[in-house]
Structures are given as C-alpha cells and as structure tokens.
All heavy atoms as atom14 arrays in JSON, in Angstrom:
{
  "sequence": "MLTNMSDCPARTWLAMTFLSVAGILLLLLLVLTVAALARYVLTGRGITIGPMHDDQR",
  "atom14_mask": [
    [1, 1, 1, 1, 1, 1, 1, 1, 0, 0, 0, 0, 0, 0],
    [1, 1, 1, 1, 1, 1, 1, 1, 0, 0, 0, 0, 0, 0],
    [1, 1, 1, 1, 1, 1, 1, 0, 0, 0, 0, 0, 0, 0],
    [1, 1, 1, 1, 1, 1, 1, 1, 0, 0, 0, 0, 0, 0],
    [1, 1, 1, 1, 1, 1, 1, 1, 0, 0, 0, 0, 0, 0],
    [1, 1, 1, 1, 1, 1, 0, 0, 0, 0, 0, 0, 0, 0],
    [1, 1, 1, 1, 1, 1, 1, 1, 0, 0, 0, 0, 0, 0],
    [1, 1, 1, 1, 1, 1, 0, 0, 0, 0, 0, 0, 0, 0],
    [1, 1, 1, 1, 1, 1, 1, 0, 0, 0, 0, 0, 0, 0],
    [1, 1, 1, 1, 1, 0, 0, 0, 0, 0, 0, 0, 0, 0],
    [1, 1, 1, 1, 1, 1, 1, 1, 1, 1, 1, 0, 0, 0],
    [1, 1, 1, 1, 1, 1, 1, 0, 0, 0, 0, 0, 0, 0],
    [1, 1, 1, 1, 1, 1, 1, 1, 1, 1, 1, 1, 1, 1],
    [1, 1, 1, 1, 1, 1, 1, 1, 0, 0, 0, 0, 0, 0],
    [1, 1, 1, 1, 1, 0, 0, 0, 0, 0, 0, 0, 0, 0],
    [1, 1, 1, 1, 1, 1, 1, 1, 0, 0, 0, 0, 0, 0],
    [1, 1, 1, 1, 1, 1, 1, 0, 0, 0, 0, 0, 0, 0],
    [1, 1, 1, 1, 1, 1, 1, 1, 1, 1, 1, 0, 0, 0],
    [1, 1, 1, 1, 1, 1, 1, 1, 0, 0, 0, 0, 0, 0],
    [1, 1, 1, 1, 1, 1, 0, 0, 0, 0, 0, 0, 0, 0],
    [1, 1, 1, 1, 1, 1, 1, 0, 0, 0, 0, 0, 0, 0],
    [1, 1, 1, 1, 1, 0, 0, 0, 0, 0, 0, 0, 0, 0],
    [1, 1, 1, 1, 0, 0, 0, 0, 0, 0, 0, 0, 0, 0],
    [1, 1, 1, 1, 1, 1, 1, 1, 0, 0, 0, 0, 0, 0],
    [1, 1, 1, 1, 1, 1, 1, 1, 0, 0, 0, 0, 0, 0],
    [1, 1, 1, 1, 1, 1, 1, 1, 0, 0, 0, 0, 0, 0],
    [1, 1, 1, 1, 1, 1, 1, 1, 0, 0, 0, 0, 0, 0],
    [1, 1, 1, 1, 1, 1, 1, 1, 0, 0, 0, 0, 0, 0],
    [1, 1, 1, 1, 1, 1, 1, 1, 0, 0, 0, 0, 0, 0],
    [1, 1, 1, 1, 1, 1, 1, 1, 0, 0, 0, 0, 0, 0],
    [1, 1, 1, 1, 1, 1, 1, 0, 0, 0, 0, 0, 0, 0],
    [1, 1, 1, 1, 1, 1, 1, 1, 0, 0, 0, 0, 0, 0],
    [1, 1, 1, 1, 1, 1, 1, 0, 0, 0, 0, 0, 0, 0],
    [1, 1, 1, 1, 1, 1, 1, 0, 0, 0, 0, 0, 0, 0],
    [1, 1, 1, 1, 1, 0, 0, 0, 0, 0, 0, 0, 0, 0],
    [1, 1, 1, 1, 1, 0, 0, 0, 0, 0, 0, 0, 0, 0],
    [1, 1, 1, 1, 1, 1, 1, 1, 0, 0, 0, 0, 0, 0],
    [1, 1, 1, 1, 1, 0, 0, 0, 0, 0, 0, 0, 0, 0],
    [1, 1, 1, 1, 1, 1, 1, 1, 1, 1, 1, 0, 0, 0],
    [1, 1, 1, 1, 1, 1, 1, 1, 1, 1, 1, 1, 0, 0],
    [1, 1, 1, 1, 1, 1, 1, 0, 0, 0, 0, 0, 0, 0],
    [1, 1, 1, 1, 1, 1, 1, 1, 0, 0, 0, 0, 0, 0],
    [1, 1, 1, 1, 1, 1, 1, 0, 0, 0, 0, 0, 0, 0],
    [1, 1, 1, 1, 0, 0, 0, 0, 0, 0, 0, 0, 0, 0],
    [1, 1, 1, 1, 1, 1, 1, 1, 1, 1, 1, 0, 0, 0],
    [1, 1, 1, 1, 0, 0, 0, 0, 0, 0, 0, 0, 0, 0],
    [1, 1, 1, 1, 1, 1, 1, 1, 0, 0, 0, 0, 0, 0],
    [1, 1, 1, 1, 1, 1, 1, 0, 0, 0, 0, 0, 0, 0],
    [1, 1, 1, 1, 1, 1, 1, 1, 0, 0, 0, 0, 0, 0],
    [1, 1, 1, 1, 0, 0, 0, 0, 0, 0, 0, 0, 0, 0],
    [1, 1, 1, 1, 1, 1, 1, 0, 0, 0, 0, 0, 0, 0],
    [1, 1, 1, 1, 1, 1, 1, 1, 0, 0, 0, 0, 0, 0],
    [1, 1, 1, 1, 1, 1, 1, 1, 1, 1, 0, 0, 0, 0],
    [1, 1, 1, 1, 1, 1, 1, 1, 0, 0, 0, 0, 0, 0],
    [1, 1, 1, 1, 1, 1, 1, 1, 0, 0, 0, 0, 0, 0],
    [1, 1, 1, 1, 1, 1, 1, 1, 1, 0, 0, 0, 0, 0],
    [1, 1, 1, 1, 1, 1, 1, 1, 1, 1, 1, 0, 0, 0]
  ],
  "atom14_positions": [
    [[34.77, 30.89, 56.18], [34.95, 31.61, 57.43], [35.73, 32.9, 57.2], [36.71, 33.16, 57.85], [35.66, 30.74, 58.46], [34.89, 29.54, 58.89], [34.45, 29.33, 60.62], [34.87, 30.72, 61.53], [0.0, 0.0, 0.0], [0.0, 0.0, 0.0], [0.0, 0.0, 0.0], [0.0, 0.0, 0.0], [0.0, 0.0, 0.0], [0.0, 0.0, 0.0]],
    [[35.28, 33.66, 56.29], [35.95, 34.92, 56.02], [35.28, 36.09, 56.74], [35.61, 37.24, 56.48], [35.98, 35.18, 54.51], [36.8, 34.16, 53.7], [36.67, 34.46, 52.21], [38.24, 34.18, 54.12], [0.0, 0.0, 0.0], [0.0, 0.0, 0.0], [0.0, 0.0, 0.0], [0.0, 0.0, 0.0], [0.0, 0.0, 0.0], [0.0, 0.0, 0.0]],
    [[34.36, 35.8, 57.64], [33.7, 36.87, 58.38], [34.54, 37.26, 59.59], [35.43, 36.54, 60.0], [32.31, 36.41, 58.87], [32.48, 35.3, 59.73], [31.42, 36.02, 57.7], [0.0, 0.0, 0.0], [0.0, 0.0, 0.0], [0.0, 0.0, 0.0], [0.0, 0.0, 0.0], [0.0, 0.0, 0.0], [0.0, 0.0, 0.0], [0.0, 0.0, 0.0]],
    [[34.22, 38.39, 60.16], [34.91, 38.82, 61.37], [34.48, 37.95, 62.54], [33.36, 37.47, 62.59], [34.58, 40.28, 61.68], [35.22, 41.23, 60.68], [36.22, 40.89, 60.06], [34.61, 42.4, 60.51], [0.0, 0.0, 0.0], [0.0, 0.0, 0.0], [0.0, 0.0, 0.0], [0.0, 0.0, 0.0], [0.0, 0.0, 0.0], [0.0, 0.0, 0.0]],
    [[35.37, 37.78, 63.5], [35.04, 36.97, 64.66], [33.96, 37.62, 65.51], [33.2, 36.96, 66.19], [36.29, 36.73, 65.51], [37.29, 35.79, 64.87], [36.61, 34.17, 64.5], [36.43, 33.51, 66.13], [0.0, 0.0, 0.0], [0.0, 0.0, 0.0], [0.0, 0.0, 0.0], [0.0, 0.0, 0.0], [0.0, 0.0, 0.0], [0.0, 0.0, 0.0]],
    [[33.85, 38.94, 65.46], [32.82, 39.62, 66.25], [31.43, 39.4, 65.66], [30.44, 39.62, 66.34], [33.12, 41.11, 66.33], [33.15, 41.67, 65.03], [0.0, 0.0, 0.0], [0.0, 0.0, 0.0], [0.0, 0.0, 0.0], [0.0, 0.0, 0.0], [0.0, 0.0, 0.0], [0.0, 0.0, 0.0], [0.0, 0.0, 0.0], [0.0, 0.0, 0.0]],
    [[31.35, 38.95, 64.42], [30.06, 38.69, 63.79], [29.54, 37.29, 64.08], [28.4, 36.98, 63.73], [30.16, 38.87, 62.27], [30.45, 40.31, 61.89], [30.15, 41.2, 62.71], [30.98, 40.54, 60.78], [0.0, 0.0, 0.0], [0.0, 0.0, 0.0], [0.0, 0.0, 0.0], [0.0, 0.0, 0.0], [0.0, 0.0, 0.0], [0.0, 0.0, 0.0]],
    [[30.32, 36.46, 64.72], [29.9, 35.09, 65.01], [28.88, 35.09, 66.15], [29.01, 35.85, 67.09], [31.1, 34.22, 65.42], [32.26, 33.96, 64.08], [0.0, 0.0, 0.0], [0.0, 0.0, 0.0], [0.0, 0.0, 0.0], [0.0, 0.0, 0.0], [0.0, 0.0, 0.0], [0.0, 0.0, 0.0], [0.0, 0.0, 0.0], [0.0, 0.0, 0.0]],
    [[27.9, 34.21, 66.06], [26.91, 34.14, 67.15], [27.51, 33.53, 68.42], [28.58, 32.92, 68.38], [25.81, 33.24, 66.58], [26.46, 32.47, 65.49], [27.56, 33.33, 64.96], [0.0, 0.0, 0.0], [0.0, 0.0, 0.0], [0.0, 0.0, 0.0], [0.0, 0.0, 0.0], [0.0, 0.0, 0.0], [0.0, 0.0, 0.0], [0.0, 0.0, 0.0]],
    [[26.8, 33.7, 69.52], [27.29, 33.21, 70.81], [27.42, 31.7, 70.82], [28.29, 31.14, 71.48], [26.36, 33.67, 71.92], [0.0, 0.0, 0.0], [0.0, 0.0, 0.0], [0.0, 0.0, 0.0], [0.0, 0.0, 0.0], [0.0, 0.0, 0.0], [0.0, 0.0, 0.0], [0.0, 0.0, 0.0], [0.0, 0.0, 0.0], [0.0, 0.0, 0.0]],
    [[26.57, 31.01, 70.07], [26.64, 29.55, 70.02], [27.98, 29.1, 69.42], [28.57, 28.12, 69.86], [25.49, 29.01, 69.18], [25.34, 27.53, 69.28], [24.2, 26.98, 68.49], [23.25, 27.95, 67.99], [22.23, 27.63, 67.21], [22.04, 26.4, 66.86], [21.41, 28.56, 66.78], [0.0, 0.0, 0.0], [0.0, 0.0, 0.0], [0.0, 0.0, 0.0]],
    [[28.49, 29.83, 68.45], [29.77, 29.5, 67.85], [30.9, 29.72, 68.85], [31.82, 28.9, 68.95], [30.0, 30.34, 66.59], [28.91, 30.13, 65.7], [31.29, 29.97, 65.9], [0.0, 0.0, 0.0], [0.0, 0.0, 0.0], [0.0, 0.0, 0.0], [0.0, 0.0, 0.0], [0.0, 0.0, 0.0], [0.0, 0.0, 0.0], [0.0, 0.0, 0.0]],
    [[30.84, 30.82, 69.6], [31.86, 31.08, 70.62], [31.83, 29.99, 71.68], [32.88, 29.54, 72.14], [31.62, 32.45, 71.28], [32.1, 33.58, 70.44], [31.34, 34.36, 69.63], [33.43, 34.05, 70.32], [32.13, 35.3, 69.01], [33.42, 35.13, 69.42], [34.64, 33.65, 70.89], [34.58, 35.82, 69.08], [35.8, 34.34, 70.54], [35.76, 35.4, 69.66]],
    [[30.64, 29.57, 72.08], [30.52, 28.52, 73.08], [31.09, 27.2, 72.57], [31.79, 26.49, 73.29], [29.05, 28.34, 73.47], [28.76, 27.39, 74.62], [29.41, 27.88, 75.9], [27.26, 27.24, 74.8], [0.0, 0.0, 0.0], [0.0, 0.0, 0.0], [0.0, 0.0, 0.0], [0.0, 0.0, 0.0], [0.0, 0.0, 0.0], [0.0, 0.0, 0.0]],
    [[30.84, 26.88, 71.32], [31.37, 25.65, 70.73], [32.89, 25.7, 70.64], [33.57, 24.7, 70.94], [30.76, 25.43, 69.35], [0.0, 0.0, 0.0], [0.0, 0.0, 0.0], [0.0, 0.0, 0.0], [0.0, 0.0, 0.0], [0.0, 0.0, 0.0], [0.0, 0.0, 0.0], [0.0, 0.0, 0.0], [0.0, 0.0, 0.0], [0.0, 0.0, 0.0]],
    [[33.44, 26.83, 70.24], [34.89, 26.95, 70.16], [35.54, 26.84, 71.54], [36.59, 26.22, 71.69], [35.28, 28.28, 69.49], [35.01, 28.3, 68.0], [35.69, 29.76, 67.18], [34.72, 31.07, 67.89], [0.0, 0.0, 0.0], [0.0, 0.0, 0.0], [0.0, 0.0, 0.0], [0.0, 0.0, 0.0], [0.0, 0.0, 0.0], [0.0, 0.0, 0.0]],
    [[34.91, 27.43, 72.55], [35.42, 27.34, 73.91], [35.39, 25.91, 74.41], [36.36, 25.42, 75.0], [34.6, 28.25, 74.84], [34.64, 29.58, 74.33], [35.14, 28.21, 76.25], [0.0, 0.0, 0.0], [0.0, 0.0, 0.0], [0.0, 0.0, 0.0], [0.0, 0.0, 0.0], [0.0, 0.0, 0.0], [0.0, 0.0, 0.0], [0.0, 0.0, 0.0]],
    [[34.27, 25.22, 74.16], [34.15, 23.83, 74.58], [35.21, 22.96, 73.92], [35.85, 22.13, 74.57], [32.75, 23.31, 74.25], [32.57, 21.87, 74.57], [32.4, 21.45, 75.88], [32.59, 20.92, 73.57], [32.24, 20.11, 76.18], [32.43, 19.57, 73.86], [32.26, 19.17, 75.17], [0.0, 0.0, 0.0], [0.0, 0.0, 0.0], [0.0, 0.0, 0.0]],
    [[35.42, 23.15, 72.63], [36.42, 22.34, 71.93], [37.83, 22.66, 72.41], [38.67, 21.77, 72.5], [36.31, 22.56, 70.42], [35.08, 21.94, 69.77], [35.02, 22.3, 68.29], [35.07, 20.44, 69.94], [0.0, 0.0, 0.0], [0.0, 0.0, 0.0], [0.0, 0.0, 0.0], [0.0, 0.0, 0.0], [0.0, 0.0, 0.0], [0.0, 0.0, 0.0]],
    [[38.1, 23.9, 72.74], [39.42, 24.26, 73.26], [39.68, 23.62, 74.61], [40.75, 23.05, 74.85], [39.55, 25.78, 73.38], [39.45, 26.39, 72.12], [0.0, 0.0, 0.0], [0.0, 0.0, 0.0], [0.0, 0.0, 0.0], [0.0, 0.0, 0.0], [0.0, 0.0, 0.0], [0.0, 0.0, 0.0], [0.0, 0.0, 0.0], [0.0, 0.0, 0.0]],
    [[38.71, 23.68, 75.5], [38.86, 23.09, 76.83], [38.98, 21.57, 76.72], [39.82, 20.94, 77.37], [37.69, 23.5, 77.74], [37.68, 22.7, 79.03], [37.76, 24.98, 78.04], [0.0, 0.0, 0.0], [0.0, 0.0, 0.0], [0.0, 0.0, 0.0], [0.0, 0.0, 0.0], [0.0, 0.0, 0.0], [0.0, 0.0, 0.0], [0.0, 0.0, 0.0]],
    [[38.16, 20.96, 75.86], [38.23, 19.52, 75.67], [39.58, 19.1, 75.1], [40.14, 18.08, 75.49], [37.1, 19.06, 74.75], [0.0, 0.0, 0.0], [0.0, 0.0, 0.0], [0.0, 0.0, 0.0], [0.0, 0.0, 0.0], [0.0, 0.0, 0.0], [0.0, 0.0, 0.0], [0.0, 0.0, 0.0], [0.0, 0.0, 0.0], [0.0, 0.0, 0.0]],
    [[40.11, 19.89, 74.19], [41.43, 19.58, 73.62], [42.53, 19.66, 74.65], [43.43, 18.82, 74.69], [0.0, 0.0, 0.0], [0.0, 0.0, 0.0], [0.0, 0.0, 0.0], [0.0, 0.0, 0.0], [0.0, 0.0, 0.0], [0.0, 0.0, 0.0], [0.0, 0.0, 0.0], [0.0, 0.0, 0.0], [0.0, 0.0, 0.0], [0.0, 0.0, 0.0]],
    [[42.47, 20.68, 75.5], [43.49, 20.83, 76.55], [43.41, 19.66, 77.54], [44.44, 19.1, 77.94], [43.33, 22.18, 77.26], [43.73, 23.31, 76.32], [44.15, 22.24, 78.53], [43.4, 24.69, 76.83], [0.0, 0.0, 0.0], [0.0, 0.0, 0.0], [0.0, 0.0, 0.0], [0.0, 0.0, 0.0], [0.0, 0.0, 0.0], [0.0, 0.0, 0.0]],
    [[42.2, 19.28, 77.92], [42.04, 18.15, 78.85], [42.5, 16.85, 78.22], [43.1, 16.0, 78.89], [40.59, 18.04, 79.31], [40.11, 19.15, 80.23], [38.63, 18.96, 80.55], [40.93, 19.2, 81.5], [0.0, 0.0, 0.0], [0.0, 0.0, 0.0], [0.0, 0.0, 0.0], [0.0, 0.0, 0.0], [0.0, 0.0, 0.0], [0.0, 0.0, 0.0]],
    [[42.26, 16.68, 76.94], [42.72, 15.48, 76.24], [44.24, 15.44, 76.18], [44.83, 14.38, 76.39], [42.12, 15.43, 74.83], [42.37, 14.16, 74.05], [41.66, 13.0, 74.72], [41.88, 14.32, 72.63], [0.0, 0.0, 0.0], [0.0, 0.0, 0.0], [0.0, 0.0, 0.0], [0.0, 0.0, 0.0], [0.0, 0.0, 0.0], [0.0, 0.0, 0.0]],
    [[44.87, 16.56, 75.92], [46.33, 16.6, 75.92], [46.9, 16.32, 77.31], [47.9, 15.61, 77.44], [46.83, 17.96, 75.42], [46.73, 18.19, 73.92], [47.14, 19.62, 73.58], [47.59, 17.2, 73.17], [0.0, 0.0, 0.0], [0.0, 0.0, 0.0], [0.0, 0.0, 0.0], [0.0, 0.0, 0.0], [0.0, 0.0, 0.0], [0.0, 0.0, 0.0]],
    [[46.27, 16.84, 78.35], [46.71, 16.57, 79.71], [46.59, 15.09, 80.04], [47.49, 14.49, 80.63], [45.9, 17.4, 80.69], [46.23, 17.23, 82.17], [47.65, 17.71, 82.45], [45.24, 17.97, 83.02], [0.0, 0.0, 0.0], [0.0, 0.0, 0.0], [0.0, 0.0, 0.0], [0.0, 0.0, 0.0], [0.0, 0.0, 0.0], [0.0, 0.0, 0.0]],
    [[45.49, 14.47, 79.64], [45.3, 13.05, 79.86], [46.36, 12.23, 79.11], [46.89, 11.26, 79.64], [43.9, 12.63, 79.42], [43.54, 11.16, 79.61], [43.49, 10.82, 81.09], [42.23, 10.86, 78.94], [0.0, 0.0, 0.0], [0.0, 0.0, 0.0], [0.0, 0.0, 0.0], [0.0, 0.0, 0.0], [0.0, 0.0, 0.0], [0.0, 0.0, 0.0]],
    [[46.69, 12.64, 77.92], [47.71, 11.95, 77.13], [49.08, 12.06, 77.8], [49.81, 11.07, 77.9], [47.76, 12.52, 75.71], [48.76, 11.88, 74.76], [48.37, 10.44, 74.48], [48.83, 12.68, 73.47], [0.0, 0.0, 0.0], [0.0, 0.0, 0.0], [0.0, 0.0, 0.0], [0.0, 0.0, 0.0], [0.0, 0.0, 0.0], [0.0, 0.0, 0.0]],
    [[49.42, 13.23, 78.29], [50.71, 13.42, 78.96], [50.79, 12.58, 80.24], [51.81, 11.95, 80.52], [50.94, 14.92, 79.26], [52.08, 15.13, 80.23], [51.2, 15.67, 77.97], [0.0, 0.0, 0.0], [0.0, 0.0, 0.0], [0.0, 0.0, 0.0], [0.0, 0.0, 0.0], [0.0, 0.0, 0.0], [0.0, 0.0, 0.0], [0.0, 0.0, 0.0]],
    [[49.7, 12.56, 81.01], [49.7, 11.76, 82.23], [49.78, 10.26, 81.93], [50.44, 9.52, 82.66], [48.44, 12.06, 83.05], [48.4, 13.44, 83.7], [47.06, 13.66, 84.38], [49.53, 13.62, 84.67], [0.0, 0.0, 0.0], [0.0, 0.0, 0.0], [0.0, 0.0, 0.0], [0.0, 0.0, 0.0], [0.0, 0.0, 0.0], [0.0, 0.0, 0.0]],
    [[49.15, 9.83, 80.86], [49.23, 8.42, 80.47], [50.64, 8.04, 80.06], [51.15, 6.99, 80.45], [48.25, 8.14, 79.33], [46.93, 8.5, 79.74], [48.27, 6.69, 78.92], [0.0, 0.0, 0.0], [0.0, 0.0, 0.0], [0.0, 0.0, 0.0], [0.0, 0.0, 0.0], [0.0, 0.0, 0.0], [0.0, 0.0, 0.0], [0.0, 0.0, 0.0]],
    [[51.29, 8.89, 79.29], [52.67, 8.62, 78.87], [53.6, 8.62, 80.08], [54.5, 7.79, 80.19], [53.12, 9.65, 77.81], [54.61, 9.56, 77.55], [52.35, 9.42, 76.52], [0.0, 0.0, 0.0], [0.0, 0.0, 0.0], [0.0, 0.0, 0.0], [0.0, 0.0, 0.0], [0.0, 0.0, 0.0], [0.0, 0.0, 0.0], [0.0, 0.0, 0.0]],
    [[53.37, 9.54, 81.02], [54.21, 9.58, 82.23], [54.03, 8.32, 83.07], [55.0, 7.77, 83.59], [53.88, 10.83, 83.04], [0.0, 0.0, 0.0], [0.0, 0.0, 0.0], [0.0, 0.0, 0.0], [0.0, 0.0, 0.0], [0.0, 0.0, 0.0], [0.0, 0.0, 0.0], [0.0, 0.0, 0.0], [0.0, 0.0, 0.0], [0.0, 0.0, 0.0]],
    [[52.79, 7.86, 83.21], [52.55, 6.64, 83.98], [53.18, 5.43, 83.28], [53.75, 4.56, 83.94], [51.05, 6.43, 84.16], [0.0, 0.0, 0.0], [0.0, 0.0, 0.0], [0.0, 0.0, 0.0], [0.0, 0.0, 0.0], [0.0, 0.0, 0.0], [0.0, 0.0, 0.0], [0.0, 0.0, 0.0], [0.0, 0.0, 0.0], [0.0, 0.0, 0.0]],
    [[53.08, 5.37, 81.97], [53.69, 4.26, 81.23], [55.21, 4.31, 81.35], [55.86, 3.26, 81.53], [53.26, 4.31, 79.77], [53.79, 3.21, 78.87], [53.26, 1.86, 79.33], [53.4, 3.45, 77.42], [0.0, 0.0, 0.0], [0.0, 0.0, 0.0], [0.0, 0.0, 0.0], [0.0, 0.0, 0.0], [0.0, 0.0, 0.0], [0.0, 0.0, 0.0]],
    [[55.79, 5.48, 81.27], [57.25, 5.61, 81.41], [57.7, 5.2, 82.8], [58.72, 4.53, 82.96], [57.67, 7.05, 81.11], [0.0, 0.0, 0.0], [0.0, 0.0, 0.0], [0.0, 0.0, 0.0], [0.0, 0.0, 0.0], [0.0, 0.0, 0.0], [0.0, 0.0, 0.0], [0.0, 0.0, 0.0], [0.0, 0.0, 0.0], [0.0, 0.0, 0.0]],
    [[56.92, 5.58, 83.82], [57.27, 5.18, 85.19], [57.2, 3.67, 85.34], [58.05, 3.04, 85.98], [56.33, 5.85, 86.17], [56.6, 5.46, 87.59], [55.65, 6.13, 88.54], [55.92, 5.66, 89.9], [55.08, 5.74, 90.88], [53.91, 6.29, 90.68], [55.39, 5.29, 92.07], [0.0, 0.0, 0.0], [0.0, 0.0, 0.0], [0.0, 0.0, 0.0]],
    [[56.19, 3.07, 84.75], [56.03, 1.62, 84.82], [57.19, 0.91, 84.14], [57.74, -0.05, 84.66], [54.71, 1.22, 84.17], [54.47, -0.27, 84.15], [54.08, -0.94, 85.3], [54.66, -0.99, 82.98], [53.87, -2.31, 85.27], [54.45, -2.35, 82.95], [54.06, -3.01, 84.1], [53.87, -4.36, 84.08], [0.0, 0.0, 0.0], [0.0, 0.0, 0.0]],
    [[57.6, 1.41, 82.98], [58.68, 0.77, 82.23], [60.02, 0.98, 82.92], [60.82, 0.05, 83.04], [58.71, 1.3, 80.79], [59.97, 0.87, 80.06], [57.47, 0.82, 80.03], [0.0, 0.0, 0.0], [0.0, 0.0, 0.0], [0.0, 0.0, 0.0], [0.0, 0.0, 0.0], [0.0, 0.0, 0.0], [0.0, 0.0, 0.0], [0.0, 0.0, 0.0]],
    [[60.27, 2.18, 83.41], [61.58, 2.49, 84.0], [61.77, 1.89, 85.38], [62.89, 1.5, 85.72], [61.77, 4.0, 84.05], [61.9, 4.69, 82.69], [61.99, 6.2, 82.87], [63.1, 4.18, 81.93], [0.0, 0.0, 0.0], [0.0, 0.0, 0.0], [0.0, 0.0, 0.0], [0.0, 0.0, 0.0], [0.0, 0.0, 0.0], [0.0, 0.0, 0.0]],
    [[60.73, 1.79, 86.17], [60.9, 1.27, 87.52], [60.63, -0.22, 87.6], [61.04, -0.87, 88.56], [59.96, 1.98, 88.51], [58.62, 1.79, 88.1], [60.28, 3.46, 88.59], [0.0, 0.0, 0.0], [0.0, 0.0, 0.0], [0.0, 0.0, 0.0], [0.0, 0.0, 0.0], [0.0, 0.0, 0.0], [0.0, 0.0, 0.0], [0.0, 0.0, 0.0]],
    [[59.94, -0.78, 86.65], [59.67, -2.2, 86.64], [58.55, -2.62, 87.56], [58.32, -3.79, 87.79], [0.0, 0.0, 0.0], [0.0, 0.0, 0.0], [0.0, 0.0, 0.0], [0.0, 0.0, 0.0], [0.0, 0.0, 0.0], [0.0, 0.0, 0.0], [0.0, 0.0, 0.0], [0.0, 0.0, 0.0], [0.0, 0.0, 0.0], [0.0, 0.0, 0.0]],
    [[57.84, -1.68, 88.13], [56.7, -2.02, 88.97], [55.53, -1.12, 88.61], [55.7, -0.04, 88.09], [57.04, -1.89, 90.45], [57.47, -0.51, 90.86], [57.69, -0.45, 92.34], [59.1, -0.71, 92.64], [59.7, -0.26, 93.71], [59.04, 0.45, 94.58], [60.96, -0.52, 93.93], [0.0, 0.0, 0.0], [0.0, 0.0, 0.0], [0.0, 0.0, 0.0]],
    [[54.37, -1.59, 88.91], [53.15, -0.86, 88.57], [52.85, 0.24, 89.55], [53.6, 0.5, 90.49], [0.0, 0.0, 0.0], [0.0, 0.0, 0.0], [0.0, 0.0, 0.0], [0.0, 0.0, 0.0], [0.0, 0.0, 0.0], [0.0, 0.0, 0.0], [0.0, 0.0, 0.0], [0.0, 0.0, 0.0], [0.0, 0.0, 0.0], [0.0, 0.0, 0.0]],
    [[51.73, 0.86, 89.35], [51.28, 1.91, 90.24], [50.6, 1.26, 91.43], [49.67, 0.47, 91.27], [50.31, 2.85, 89.5], [51.03, 3.53, 88.33], [49.73, 3.89, 90.44], [50.12, 4.31, 87.44], [0.0, 0.0, 0.0], [0.0, 0.0, 0.0], [0.0, 0.0, 0.0], [0.0, 0.0, 0.0], [0.0, 0.0, 0.0], [0.0, 0.0, 0.0]],
    [[51.06, 1.58, 92.63], [50.47, 0.99, 93.83], [49.57, 2.01, 94.49], [49.88, 3.19, 94.53], [51.56, 0.55, 94.82], [52.37, 1.68, 95.15], [52.43, -0.54, 94.23], [0.0, 0.0, 0.0], [0.0, 0.0, 0.0], [0.0, 0.0, 0.0], [0.0, 0.0, 0.0], [0.0, 0.0, 0.0], [0.0, 0.0, 0.0], [0.0, 0.0, 0.0]],
    [[48.47, 1.51, 95.03], [47.54, 2.36, 95.75], [47.55, 1.91, 97.19], [47.37, 0.74, 97.49], [46.13, 2.26, 95.14], [46.15, 2.75, 93.7], [45.13, 3.05, 95.97], [44.85, 2.57, 92.98], [0.0, 0.0, 0.0], [0.0, 0.0, 0.0], [0.0, 0.0, 0.0], [0.0, 0.0, 0.0], [0.0, 0.0, 0.0], [0.0, 0.0, 0.0]],
    [[47.79, 2.84, 98.08], [47.86, 2.51, 99.5], [49.3, 2.48, 99.96], [50.23, 2.8, 99.22], [0.0, 0.0, 0.0], [0.0, 0.0, 0.0], [0.0, 0.0, 0.0], [0.0, 0.0, 0.0], [0.0, 0.0, 0.0], [0.0, 0.0, 0.0], [0.0, 0.0, 0.0], [0.0, 0.0, 0.0], [0.0, 0.0, 0.0], [0.0, 0.0, 0.0]],
    [[49.51, 2.07, 101.2], [50.88, 2.06, 101.74], [51.72, 0.98, 101.07], [51.25, -0.11, 100.77], [50.68, 1.76, 103.22], [49.35, 1.12, 103.31], [48.52, 1.67, 102.19], [0.0, 0.0, 0.0], [0.0, 0.0, 0.0], [0.0, 0.0, 0.0], [0.0, 0.0, 0.0], [0.0, 0.0, 0.0], [0.0, 0.0, 0.0], [0.0, 0.0, 0.0]],
    [[52.97, 1.32, 100.83], [53.89, 0.38, 100.2], [54.62, -0.4, 101.28], [55.11, 0.16, 102.25], [54.89, 1.11, 99.32], [54.27, 1.77, 98.12], [55.46, 2.64, 97.1], [56.58, 1.34, 96.69], [0.0, 0.0, 0.0], [0.0, 0.0, 0.0], [0.0, 0.0, 0.0], [0.0, 0.0, 0.0], [0.0, 0.0, 0.0], [0.0, 0.0, 0.0]],
    [[54.67, -1.71, 101.14], [55.38, -2.55, 102.08], [56.65, -3.07, 101.42], [56.63, -3.59, 100.34], [54.5, -3.74, 102.5], [53.25, -3.32, 103.19], [53.24, -2.81, 104.47], [51.96, -3.29, 102.78], [52.01, -2.52, 104.82], [51.2, -2.81, 103.8], [0.0, 0.0, 0.0], [0.0, 0.0, 0.0], [0.0, 0.0, 0.0], [0.0, 0.0, 0.0]],
    [[57.76, -2.88, 102.12], [59.05, -3.3, 101.58], [59.49, -4.54, 102.34], [60.31, -4.47, 103.24], [60.06, -2.16, 101.71], [61.17, -2.29, 100.7], [60.88, -2.75, 99.59], [62.32, -1.91, 101.02], [0.0, 0.0, 0.0], [0.0, 0.0, 0.0], [0.0, 0.0, 0.0], [0.0, 0.0, 0.0], [0.0, 0.0, 0.0], [0.0, 0.0, 0.0]],
    [[58.93, -5.7, 102.0], [59.2, -6.94, 102.73], [60.37, -7.73, 102.17], [60.63, -8.84, 102.61], [57.94, -7.81, 102.73], [56.81, -7.18, 103.53], [57.11, -6.37, 104.42], [55.64, -7.5, 103.24], [0.0, 0.0, 0.0], [0.0, 0.0, 0.0], [0.0, 0.0, 0.0], [0.0, 0.0, 0.0], [0.0, 0.0, 0.0], [0.0, 0.0, 0.0]],
    [[61.08, -7.2, 101.21], [62.18, -7.94, 100.59], [63.5, -7.5, 101.21], [64.29, -6.82, 100.6], [62.18, -7.71, 99.08], [60.89, -8.17, 98.41], [60.92, -7.85, 96.93], [61.89, -7.32, 96.43], [59.85, -8.16, 96.25], [0.0, 0.0, 0.0], [0.0, 0.0, 0.0], [0.0, 0.0, 0.0], [0.0, 0.0, 0.0], [0.0, 0.0, 0.0]],
    [[63.75, -7.94, 102.44], [65.0, -7.56, 103.11], [66.03, -8.6, 103.03], [66.03, -9.69, 102.96], [64.73, -7.23, 104.56], [63.93, -5.97, 104.66], [63.74, -5.61, 106.11], [62.86, -4.45, 106.16], [62.57, -3.82, 107.26], [63.07, -4.2, 108.4], [61.79, -2.79, 107.24], [0.0, 0.0, 0.0], [0.0, 0.0, 0.0], [0.0, 0.0, 0.0]]
  ]
}
C-alpha cells in the first residue's frame, strides 16, 4: 500500500468507510454493554422495562 490515497478506486474508499463505521458502532455497543453490566453489579438489580413498583415498604 505504497500508493497515494487519491489513486485508490471508489470501491476501496467505500470498504474503508464501511469498516470505520462498523468499528465505531462495535465500540459503542461494547461501551454500552460494559455500562449495563456495571449498573447491574453496582445496584444489585437488573434492567427493568416498564414502570418500577416499589412494594418493599
């Protein structure tokens, strides 16, 4: 890959763009997964969907 970047065909640019976007989305998914796991470990409860009921009075 010692050629100039301007000499690369459009298919190469498209592939590099796709891999960059996919990498960023993968990193975002990893960060969100770690955050959800940390919340689960630190709070001692899972992720709830819907209204939370606090019946332990």
